[in-house]
N, C-alpha and C positions, 0 to 999 in steps of 0.2 A: 379584585384580590391576589394575593403575590403566587408567584410558583414556587411551591413545595419542593425544597432542597435536598436534594439525597446525596451521599456519598456513597462509591459503591470503590471496587476492587474487584482482580481476577487474580488469584493464589492457583500457582501454574508448578504441578512437579513431572519430573521427568524421570522414568527410568527406562531399561535398555525394550523394554517392550511398550507401553505406552506412554499417555500423556496425558493429566487429567489437570481439568480448566472446571476451578467452582469461584463463582462471582457470589460475592457477601454485598447486600444494599444496607446501610443504618436510614433507620427511620426511627425518629421519636426514641432514639436509644434502642431499637430493636433490632436485630441482625438476622435478616432475610438471608436462607440462600435462597438465589434468583434463578441458577441458570447451574448443571453439570454436564459434564461432557467428556468423554473417555475416547480418543483415539490413537489409532493404531502407528506406533514408531516407524517410519520409512528403517529400512534394510543397509545396516553398516553407518545408522547415523549417529550411532556410539561407538568408541574406540575405545580398548583399556581406560574405561571411565572417563570419559571428553568426548564432548558434541564436538564429532568429527564433520558435521554440513549443517551446521547454525543456520543457513539462509535456506536449505528446504524443510528444517523444521520450524523456522519460521514461518514461511510458507505455508504449511498445514496448521499452525494456531492461528495463522490472520485468516484461511480462508473459513475455518468453524467459528471465530468470534463474527464473520462477518457475513455467516449464514444462519447463525445460531441467534437467540437471543440473550447477545452480549453487549452491552452497552459502556462499560468499563476504561478507561485510558489507563490506571494504577495496575502494577502488579506487584508481585511476589512471590520471587520462581527458586526454586533448591533440586538439585540433582538427589533424587537417591541411589546411591553408593555408601558404600562403607568407607571411603576414604575422608574420614571425619575423626576430628578427639571432641570428644565430651564429656568433661567431670568438674567433681565440686574439690574446692580445698577449704580449709582453715586457716584464716590469719589476721594477724593483729591489725589494728586500725592505723592504716597508712593512706596516705596522698592516693590518689587514682594514676597521674605519674608511677607511680613506685611500686602501685599495683601490677599497672602495665606490664612493667618489666619484669616483676614476681611471676605473671603467668607467662611471659614469652619463654622463661627459665624451665618452668616446668614442664612446657610445651617442649622442648628441645630432645629427650631422649624418647621420645614416643616414635617407632619403626612407623608408621603411618605419613609422618613428617619429615625425617631425616635427609639428605640432600636435598631441599628443597623450600621456595622461601613460603610462608604461610602468612596468613592474617587471624591475629586471636580477636577472641569479645569476649567479655563476661559482665557480668550481674550481682549485686550484691544483696545478701540478707543480714541485718544486724540486729540478732535478737533482742527484747529491750532483757533491763533486769527485771527480773521477777520478784513481786511488792512483798511478799513475804518468804523467808527461809525458815528451812528446818533446822532447830535450834543448836541439835548435835550434832552438824555439820562441823567437821574442820577446817584450817586454811587450806589444806593439801586438799581436799575436794571445792574447794572454791576453786582454786587454780584450774583444777581439771575442767571446769563449766565453760560453755563455747559464749557466756551471757554478755563479754565485754570484747567479743572480736567479731570479723567481715567473718560469715558463708559465703565463697564467692563460688557459683558456678561458672565454668568459663569452656569456651570452647574455641578449633580450630580451622583451617582449611586451607588447602594450598593454593598460592594467588595464581596457578595456571588454570588450576576447578575457577577459579574465581572470574578472572576474566575470559575465561571460555563463556559463562553467562552472561556476564555483561557484553559480550558480543551479542549473543542471542535477543540477548532485550532491544538493543540497539538496532539489531534487523526487523523487531517487531514494532519497533520505532512507539514506544508506548514508554510512561512512567516509572521506570524500579525506584521501586519505594527502598527494596530490601530483596540481599539477599540472605534466604536462609535455611537451615540444618531441617531436612525433613523429620528427624525424632523431637527436635523444638518446634515445631510445626503442629504434630500430634498429642507435644504434651501441653502447648498452647489450648485446643481444642478440648480439653480435657480437663484442665485448667478455670476453663472459662467462666462457668456458672457454678465453680464451687469455693466463689469468695466469702460464703460463711461460714464455712466449717472452719471449725476451731481446733479438732484434733489432730492428731497426725495421721498421712493420709502413706498410701503407697498407689502410684499409677502406673501402671506399665502398658508399654507399646509391644505387640510381636507383630515385626515387620518380617517383609520377604527373605532379608539376611541379616534381622539383629532382634535382637530386643532388648527392648530400651527398659532400665529399669528406672523408679523417681521418689526416693522420701520424701515428703513436704507436711510443712506447717503453714496455715494458714497460708496458701500456696506458693509458700517459698520453697526453691529444693533445697532440702538441708544434704542427701548424699544422691548422687547419680552414679550409676554403672550403664554400660554398653554393653551386652553380652550378644560378640558376633560370629555368626553360623547361618546356613541354608535352614530354617526351621521347618519346612515343607516337611519332610522326614524326621521329626526332630520325638514324637512320640512311636515314631518304629525302631528308633536304635535304641536299648538300653542302656548301654553301657552312657552315652551322650546325655541322653535322660536323667540318669542317674548324677551327672556332672554338673549339670545346671541347677537341681537341687540344690547339691551340695556346696555351689556358689551362690545360690541366693540364701540360703542357711548364714553363710556366710558373711554375706551383707547386714545382715539381721544383728549377727553379731558384734557388724564394726561396726552400727548404726550405735549400737545402749553404750559401747566403748567411747565412740568418739562425743554422744551426747546426753550422757547420764541423765540432765534436767529434763529431758522429754521424752514421752511413754512410750512404748512400742507400740506401734501401727496394730488395729486390729481390722480395720478392713481396707481391701485394696480393688481400685475402677482398673478393668484393664477394655484395650482397643485390637483386635487381630484382624489384618489382613486377609486371610489366605485358608487359618488353621482355627479351629476353637479347642487348643488343648485343653483339654480334659482330665488327662493322667496327669499333665507338671503340676495344674492349678487343685486338685486335689491332694495330690499328695502334701504338696503346700499348706494347705490349708490345713489338712490333720496334724503335723506335725507340728505347726508355727502356731495352729487356731488364727488364722486370716479366714474373714469374711471377704471372696470374691465379688464382683458385682460387674455385669458388661456395662460397656459403657453406652448410652442413649443420646442418641446425636440430637434430640428436640432438645437432649438440657445444653446444650451448644448453639444452635441454631434454631429459625423458624423455618418450616419449609413451605413456600411457597404454597405448593400446590397442596392441601391438606386433606385431598382425599386416594393419597396412594397408601398403595397395601401393603401390610407392614412386610411382607416379601421387598418389595420395592424399595424401603424406609433400611431396611437392611442391608440389603445392596449399595445404597448410598452413603449409609456408616460405614463399612467396609471398605470400599474401593476411596472416600471422596476425604475422609475424615481428615488425612493428611493436607489435605491439598485449600480443604476449609481453613484449618488451624494457620497455613501458611498467608494466607487473606485477611483473618483476624488483625495480624500486624499492624497491619494500618489503621487497625482504631484503637489500636495501647495507649496508653500515655509515652511520649516520646523516648523513647529509650530506657522503657519497663523493663525490658527482655532486652536480651543482646543479638543486637547483627552484624552477619559476618560481610557488612557491604565494605569493597575494598577502599572504594572512596566515598566520599562523605555524601550523603541524601538526605533530602529536608525527609522526614517522615512528617504527614501531614496531623492535625494542621500547628503551625509553631504559635497559632494562637490559641490561648482557653478560649473553646465556640462558646460555651454559656456564657461566660462575662461578657465576651465581645457581645452576645444580642443583648444582653442587660442592660450593659452600656450604650448602647446604640452605636457604635466607631465605624460609622462611615466612612473612616481610612482601610479598616478592614479588607473594605470589596477593593480597594484601589492595589492594597501589596497582592489582594488572590489574585486581580488581573494582570498586575506587573508578572508575579512568579507563574502565571498559567501561560501567560503570554508569550516570554522570554525562556519558555525549560535551558533554551539553549544557555542564557549567562549562568543559572542555578545553578544546572549542573554538568554542564559538558564542555565548556570551554575552559582555559586557564586565560586568556587574555581577549581583549578588545582585535588587539591588530590582529593574532593566530586567528581568531574567525574573519576579516577583511582579507587577511592573505589566500584563503581558501576560499571564501567567495567569490574573487577576482579570478582564481585560478582555476574556478568553477565555467565562467564564465567564458573565458579562454578556450577551454574544452569543447563547450557546449558550440558557440562561433564557429570552430573548428571544423565540427562535423555538420552531417545532414540530417539530424534525428528530429522526429515526432515531437509536437508542440515544443518547438526550437522558441518562439515569442513567446508562448505563454512563461517557461522556465528564465530565460531572462529574463521577461519585465520580474518575476518573482526574486528572482536573486537582485538585480537591482533594486529594487526595494528593501532588502536585505541590507545591504549594502547602505542605503540613506540612513536606514537603522542606528547601525552601528557606528557609520560617523555621525551623528546628532549626540549618540552616547559620548564618543572620543571627546568632542568638541565641548562637550559643557565640563568644565572644574569641576562640579558640584552637584553632579550627574543622581536625581535619586534612583534610578535603574541599579547603577555601581552604589549607592550607598545601601542597599537592601542586601545588594547581594555581595557585599564587603562584609555587613553584617551576620546574613548567614552562612558565610565562610569560616567565621571563627565561633558560631555558635557551638558549645557541649548540646549532645544528642539528648541529655536529661533537664534544659532549659523550655521554659512554655512562656510566652508571653502574658497578661492576662491584660495587658494597656502600651500601646506607643503612643503620645502623643510629641508636635514640635509646634514650636512658634515661627514666624519670619525672620527672627534674627539667629534660625539654624541653632534654638538649642531644645533637645532632645530630653523625653522623659521616659523612660522602660519601667515597669513592674512585671516583675516574674514571678515565676518559680521553679525549683529544682529539687532533685532530688538526693543532690550529694551536695554540700555546702562549696566539697571544695571548686565544685563547678565552676560558683558563684564568684567565685577569685578567681579563677581562669580566665572566665570569662571578660571582667573587671581589668584584668590585664594587659591583655588584647585589646579592649578598648582605647585605653591608656596610652598604649606604643602607637594608635592611631589618630586619636581625637583627642581638641583639646577641655579643658576645666571636666575632667571625669570625676564624678562622688556616687560615693557608694553607699546607700544611707543603710541602717543600722537593718542586718539579719535579722528577720523572726522566723518563730518556727510558726507550724500550723499542724495541727494533732487531724490526722487521715484513716480511714478504719484499714488501708492497707500498711502503710506507712509514716513516718513524717516526713513531712514536706517544709522547704525552707521559701520564705518567701523576699524579695528585696527590691528595692526601687535604685536606679542608677539613671545620671541627668548628666548630661553631659553635652559641648556644641559641635554639631555633624563635618563641622567643617574641618578635611582634615591636616593633619601633616606638614 
């Protein structure tokens, strides 16, 4: 019997007091929380919102992983701080490159990002035209609707913090899938099992230093707002409580003005880390006729230990839901939600798993082996020459010292040199082919099949969330390879959104 294949990942939340680890295993399309652990943060490990001692934190995490029931090698990581931007905007249909520029311009005035270099990312939702329209609706009213526009959720984080988290990931020596935001992680966990809800809804996260509010329709974000403040004493300060209530009421008014074609939400789901804001929720419920329901973690994941008490389940829900949401990023369709990773990293998998299983493509195993065995090629190095140089320098350093395990280290490094020399000597290396292919692959494209023959003719079939991504990928292939042709793009209806399928053929011998 073949060995059962399980994908797993660890979501890591870092804050000034604790490190939260949540491991999720995927089995038969079921997502299981197999392990969760809270680690005390070492003193002065975080200073001025940045990780000051990544090595010490990495040691803490590595020790916990080794000693506990953790076996994942993939991580999604986020630092819980207020130094982020998360908003929504409405835009006409424009290409992705123009959208990127538009979002960057929207981020510039933010005091959080001023005088800093930052990374932005976004996701689009395009409401479909309603099949039936009110007959008495005027042209002016039609123009106000958003059904012919894009609703964009965007976020930004300054590069210093992204670099900070990447340094930590390098110290852990694990595969960094994505750098995320805590509010996005919690939002993902709240959305995970609500795909069938067709009505408008509100998802609210009460975290240590912010309240994140999201108006949704079919799990797409229509309006998002983050209220920053220490909320632990929220209900003890009447003036501040009134201010929050007023702000939330204004959000409802903004929603009704921006989206007249969507009904006002009647239901809200919330998650609270440290308090149950009864006074706030009761007042909002009374004033706006909203029904609030506290999120149940069992609606997001399956708990490995089915015999946990309700008290322990509640504790897991309160403490670990954000890190669980971070881990779930790994199982999303590629680029379903935005990722703030500065250097493009491959979300797993780039191949549609179901299609590959059905077609029995042995070649997919080869690809997986290449990507797993040579992670440095795909994620960490800019060139073979650079890697060779660094490895040779390592050998010189080891030879000049009297280090423990010197013989073993030297042997390992020499094998590394032989490996990269082999790749460099091959004019049409398969390793380099896949490295180059992945390096130009838009994040929302997923391969359903890849075949090639002895004449180096490649046939790629895939799908994408955005049509522009297909044209971008095609254009990049044309720059690098010969005989590149793009077959007719077709649309494929999906429960969540329209999917674009395509076929591209080319000769993989580089120009």
